[in-house]
N, C-alpha and C positions, 0 to 999 in steps of 0.2 A: 117231174123230176128235174133236179138241178143239174145243169151240165158242168162238168169239171173243166176248168180252164187249163189249157196246155201249160206245162211248166215253162217258166221264163228262162231263157238261156242267158247265162252270165257271160259277159264279154271278158275275155282274158286280158289282163292288163299287161301292156308292154312295159319293159323296163324303162325307167326314166333316164334322162341324160346323165344325172349324177351317178346313177348305178352303172351306166355304160362307161363313164369316165373311170370309176373305181375299178371296174373289171379290166379296162385297158391298162391302168397303172399296175394292177397286180400281175397281169400277163407280162408287161414290160419288165417288172421287177424279177419275175421268175426267169425270163429269158436272160437278163443280165447276170443274175445269180448263177444260172447254169453255165453261162459263158465264162464267168469268173472262175468257177470251180474247175471247168475244163482246162482253162489256161493254167491254173495252179498245178493241176495234175500233170500237164504237159511239161511245165518248168521243172517240177520235182523229178519226173522221169528222165528229163534231159540231164539234170544235175547228177542223178544216180548213174547215168551212163557216162557222164564226163566228170566224175567226182574230183579229178585232179585240178580242174579249174576252180572249184570251190576251195580246195586246199590252198591253192596259190593266192586266191583273194584273201583268205584268212591270214596267211603268212604276211602278205603285204600290209594288211590292216594292223597286225601286231607290230610290224617294223615301223609303220608310220606313227603309231601311238608311242612306241619307245623313243623314236626320234623327237617327237614333240615334247615328251616328258624330259628328255635329256636337254633339249634346247631351253626349256623353262628353268631347269636347275642351273644351267650355265649362265643364263641371264640373271638369275637371282644372285649367283656368286659374284658375277662381275659388278652388279649393282651394289653388293655389300662392300666389295673392294673399293669401288668408286666413292661410296659414302664415307668409308673410313679415311680415305685420302683426300676428302673434300677440303679445299683451302680457298680462301679469298684474301686478296690484298685490298687495302683501302681505296686505291684508284679504281679497282673493279667495282667495289660497292658504290662508290660515288657516281659512277657512270650508269648505274641501273635506274630503271623506272621505279617509282615507289612501290608498285605492285610486285615487281621482280625482286625488290629489296625484301619485301615480306616473304617471298618464296625462298630467298637465300637464308633468312632467319629460320624458317621452317626446316630447310635442308640441314642446317647446322645443328638444330636440335635433334633431328633424326640421326645425324652422324654420331652424336654423343649418346645415343641409346634410347631416345624418346620415339618409339615406333609409331605411336599414334599422333605424332605432331601433324597439325594441319593449319593451313591458312584460312582464316575466317573473316579477314578484313573486307570491308566494302560498306555500302550504305546500311545503316542500322546495325553496325557491329558493336555498338555500345562500348567503345574503348578497347576492344580486343581484336588484334590483327592475327595473332598466332596463339594456338592453344596446344599444350603438350603435357604428357605425364612422364616424369623422369624415371630412371630405373629404381628409385627409392620410393615410388608411389606418390610423390608430390605433384600437385596440379599447378602448372605454370600458365599464366595469362600474360601475354606480351603485347605491348603497344609499340608500334614502329613509327619513328619519325625520321624520314629521309629528306636530305637536302642535297640538291645538285651541286651546290658550292661547298659542300663538306664543312670544314671548320670555318669557312667564311660566310656561311649562311646564317639565317636567324637562329638564335639559340632556343632550346627547349626551356619553357618557363613553368612557373607554378600552375597556371591554368591547365596545362596539358596533364600534369600529375594529378590535379584535382579530379579530372574526368576519370582517370584510371582508378583513383582511390574510391570514387563513388560507385563503380560497377564491378571491379575485378573480383572482389570477395562476395559482395551481396548478390550480384547477378550471375557471375561466371564460376563461383565457387573456388576461387584461387587460393592455393597455399602460398604461392610466390607470385607477386605482382611486379612486373618489370616494364620499364620503358627503355627502348633501345634506339639510339640515334647515331648517325655517322657524323654528327656535328657537335655543337657545344651545348652545355647545360648551365643555366644561371646559378649563382650562389644561393639565392633564396629557394630555388627549386630543389637543390641538393639538401638544404636544411629541412624543407617540407617533407621530402622523401624519407629522411631519417626519422622524423617525428611520426610519420604515418606507417612506418615499416614497409615502405616501398623500396624497390631497387632500381638504380639508374646505371645503365650501360652507356658510357660516353664513348667518344671516338677512340680513346686510348684502350679502354677495356675491350671494345669491339675489335680493334686490331689484333689484340692478343688472342681473343676467342676465335676469330675467323682464321687465324694462322694455324690453329689446331694444337696449340700448346696444352690446353686443359679444357674440360667441359665447363660450361658457364657456371654451374653451381660451385665449382672450386675457385672461381675468380671473384665471386661475390661474398661479401661479409654478412653475417647474421642471417643466413638462409635457415628456414625452419628445419628441425630435425626430421629424419626420414619417417615416413609412415610405415605401416606394416608392409612386408614384401608383397609385390604383385607379380603378375605374369610377365611384366616387363623387367623384373629384377634379374 
């Protein structure tokens, strides 16, 4: 007779370290969740018992929002008034840094209703220092030439206008290409501008425009006709 071997007892596997870590994380998560829920319940119960505090906070928040909105509207109104009354004299413009002169040209365009006027001058500007869309939908590309000595500085010549002529329409999509200076412009440059349908704002025209008499498009001759009305109209 063959003897039966006693059954082999299987050793029970203890949980590994990873399993123990997972269990500990789950336990910690459950404890934190329970504590969070308990805290929320306590806060809600406290607010229900002291509802007037919540009402005061809401009222204060509404008043703060209304005050912020009122302040923004007042600032916008004052900015509109300031822009409408913006004036520059030639001595002021002569004393500016060339970048601030570009800012002044941008601000004057905004004053006249070009809400999207922006200064883009800098390295790689490709002949455009200020861009703007007037209330009639025309796209303006402006190159600024500022001289510290004003009328006594070096004049704007034909090469400056050639740069503007080469990029204003082809690169920047200009309807009106303008060069603005607080100085002088040579005779050949004026002739070239007329031939190429460019516009020159010399010192005298700049003085009239900066004084706030008329928008720039009413001071220049042969400006293209208005485009279709836009949101700026």
